[in-house]
Backbone as CSV, one residue per row, in Angstrom:
resi,resn,N_x,N_y,N_z,CA_x,CA_y,CA_z,C_x,C_y,C_z
1,UNK,-29.660,93.609,5.275,-29.817,94.482,6.416,-30.290,93.697,7.645
2,UNK,-31.135,92.715,7.456,-31.633,91.942,8.585,-30.796,90.696,8.851
3,UNK,-29.905,90.356,7.931,-29.121,89.129,8.062,-28.303,89.069,9.354
4,UNK,-27.592,90.127,9.770,-26.846,90.055,11.039,-27.765,89.812,12.235
5,UNK,-28.957,90.381,12.217,-29.894,90.158,13.324,-30.373,88.714,13.346
6,UNK,-30.597,88.138,12.179,-31.032,86.738,12.102,-29.932,85.818,12.618
7,UNK,-28.697,86.070,12.199,-27.573,85.250,12.656,-27.368,85.377,14.167
8,UNK,-27.541,86.557,14.707,-27.410,86.757,16.154,-28.510,85.997,16.897
9,UNK,-29.714,86.013,16.362,-30.816,85.283,16.988,-30.560,83.780,16.952
10,UNK,-30.040,83.269,15.829,-29.717,81.837,15.731,-28.628,81.445,16.725
11,UNK,-27.615,82.287,16.864,-26.541,82.008,17.818,-27.068,81.985,19.247
12,UNK,-27.979,82.878,19.548,-28.569,82.906,20.891,-29.398,81.653,21.142
13,UNK,-30.130,81.198,20.144,-30.935,79.979,20.290,-30.025,78.775,20.517
14,UNK,-28.923,78.677,19.762,-27.980,77.569,19.942,-27.359,77.605,21.337
15,UNK,-27.045,78.789,21.827,-26.470,78.906,23.168,-27.470,78.461,24.225
16,UNK,-28.720,78.829,24.068,-29.757,78.425,25.032,-29.973,76.907,24.978
17,UNK,-29.942,76.328,23.759,-30.085,74.877,23.638,-28.942,74.146,24.328
18,UNK,-27.723,74.653,24.203,-26.571,74.041,24.860,-26.692,74.128,26.376
19,UNK,-27.167,75.257,26.868,-27.362,75.408,28.312,-28.433,74.453,28.813
20,UNK,-29.475,74.238,28.030,-30.540,73.304,28.404,-30.008,71.875,28.445
21,UNK,-29.220,71.481,27.456,-28.637,70.137,27.446,-27.730,69.925,28.657
22,UNK,-26.935,70.909,28.974,-26.045,70.787,30.122,-26.841,70.683,31.417
23,UNK,-27.925,71.427,31.534,-28.763,71.377,32.738,-29.451,70.023,32.877
24,UNK,-29.756,69.385,31.761,-30.406,68.071,31.789,-29.409,66.934,31.977
25,UNK,-28.128,67.240,32.055,-27.115,66.225,32.307,-26.595,65.551,31.064
26,UNK,-26.726,66.154,29.906,-26.274,65.528,28.667,-24.764,65.354,28.626
27,UNK,-24.017,66.119,29.406,-22.560,66.055,29.352,-21.969,65.482,30.636
28,UNK,-22.774,64.788,31.428,-22.272,64.128,32.619,-21.461,62.897,32.216
29,UNK,-20.453,62.549,33.006,-19.693,61.342,32.680,-20.533,60.085,32.897
30,UNK,-20.260,59.065,32.099,-20.981,57.793,32.177,-19.968,56.688,32.423
31,UNK,-20.245,55.837,33.397,-19.407,54.673,33.668,-20.262,53.432,33.427
32,UNK,-19.785,52.567,32.538,-20.496,51.338,32.220,-19.615,50.159,32.593
33,UNK,-20.241,49.057,32.924,-19.476,47.869,33.249,-20.282,46.611,32.989
34,UNK,-19.570,45.525,32.760,-20.231,44.236,32.602,-19.304,43.139,33.121
35,UNK,-19.925,42.088,33.633,-19.201,40.928,34.135,-19.893,39.699,33.590
36,UNK,-19.140,38.824,32.963,-19.691,37.594,32.391,-18.935,36.408,32.975
37,UNK,-19.702,35.380,33.326,-19.109,34.210,33.945,-19.719,32.960,33.328
38,UNK,-18.865,32.034,32.887,-19.320,30.736,32.391,-18.902,29.698,33.421
39,UNK,-19.859,29.207,34.185,-19.553,28.291,35.271,-19.454,26.847,34.825
40,UNK,-20.155,26.487,33.778,-20.139,25.096,33.357,-19.909,25.005,31.864
41,UNK,-19.673,23.798,31.404,-19.426,23.589,29.988,-17.961,23.316,29.728
42,UNK,-17.638,23.089,28.476,-16.259,22.775,28.112,-15.336,23.977,28.316
43,UNK,-15.813,25.175,28.006,-15.021,26.391,28.172,-15.522,27.137,29.402
44,UNK,-14.732,27.172,30.456,-15.104,27.943,31.639,-14.255,29.203,31.683
45,UNK,-14.690,30.178,32.431,-13.939,31.415,32.567,-14.852,32.582,32.851
46,UNK,-14.242,33.753,33.010,-15.027,34.960,33.247,-14.320,36.148,32.614
47,UNK,-15.081,37.208,32.427,-14.513,38.436,31.857,-15.163,39.643,32.509
48,UNK,-14.392,40.697,32.647,-14.836,41.943,33.257,-14.480,43.079,32.304
49,UNK,-15.437,43.944,32.027,-15.194,45.093,31.148,-15.779,46.342,31.788
50,UNK,-15.027,47.430,31.779,-15.516,48.724,32.251,-15.176,49.786,31.208
51,UNK,-15.998,50.827,31.150,-15.756,51.919,30.199,-16.217,53.235,30.818
52,UNK,-15.425,54.262,30.586,-15.729,55.621,31.041,-15.912,56.480,29.792
53,UNK,-17.031,57.219,29.724,-17.313,58.094,28.588,-17.645,59.489,29.094
54,UNK,-17.146,60.489,28.399,-17.431,61.891,28.736,-17.676,62.647,27.443
55,UNK,-18.851,63.232,27.298,-19.176,64.049,26.128,-18.894,65.511,26.433
56,UNK,-18.543,66.261,25.393,-18.276,67.683,25.509,-19.196,68.446,24.562
57,UNK,-19.619,69.641,24.933,-20.531,70.391,24.066,-19.888,70.913,22.790
58,UNK,-18.590,71.099,22.784,-17.932,71.681,21.612,-17.731,70.634,20.515
59,UNK,-18.251,70.877,19.357,-18.040,70.077,18.161,-18.502,68.626,18.293
60,UNK,-19.342,68.316,19.249,-19.810,66.944,19.436,-18.699,65.995,19.863
61,UNK,-17.684,66.510,20.522,-16.527,65.704,20.900,-16.833,64.840,22.113
62,UNK,-16.134,63.722,22.211,-16.248,62.856,23.371,-14.915,62.172,23.627
63,UNK,-14.720,61.759,24.881,-13.515,61.053,25.300,-13.972,59.768,25.969
64,UNK,-13.268,58.681,25.714,-13.627,57.434,26.353,-12.382,56.615,26.631
65,UNK,-12.496,55.744,27.595,-11.416,54.832,27.935,-12.020,53.604,28.585
66,UNK,-11.365,52.485,28.459,-11.919,51.266,29.014,-10.839,50.320,29.504
67,UNK,-11.285,49.305,30.217,-10.407,48.281,30.756,-11.120,46.958,30.628
68,UNK,-10.376,45.918,30.267,-10.947,44.591,30.103,-10.000,43.573,30.701
69,UNK,-10.569,42.602,31.410,-9.746,41.546,32.003,-10.512,40.232,31.910
70,UNK,-9.802,39.162,31.627,-10.458,37.859,31.515,-9.507,36.760,31.977
71,UNK,-10.073,35.620,32.304,-9.271,34.446,32.636,-10.077,33.190,32.343
72,UNK,-9.414,32.056,32.370,-10.082,30.793,32.082,-9.849,30.372,30.651
73,UNK,-10.568,29.335,30.236,-10.470,28.820,28.874,-11.531,29.474,28.016
74,UNK,-11.123,30.017,26.883,-12.057,30.689,25.987,-12.007,30.014,24.620
75,UNK,-13.146,29.900,23.970,-13.130,29.332,22.620,-12.453,30.297,21.654
76,UNK,-11.846,29.786,20.596,-11.184,30.633,19.613,-12.177,31.235,18.660
């Protein structure tokens, strides 16, 4: 008899938690990047990496994509 009320209360709590996470920026997109440069030594060169990440509230899903570019001599 009380089970539907308990389930409704749990669903409401989960909805409020999701709204709180969204308000705190948990689902904002993130852009990361790095640049590495070897100026001296036997192997010279540089590399550039960028990544875009976006989290979604449904099912813990996320989307990401990245780009990488390098040049110079690199060790195997």
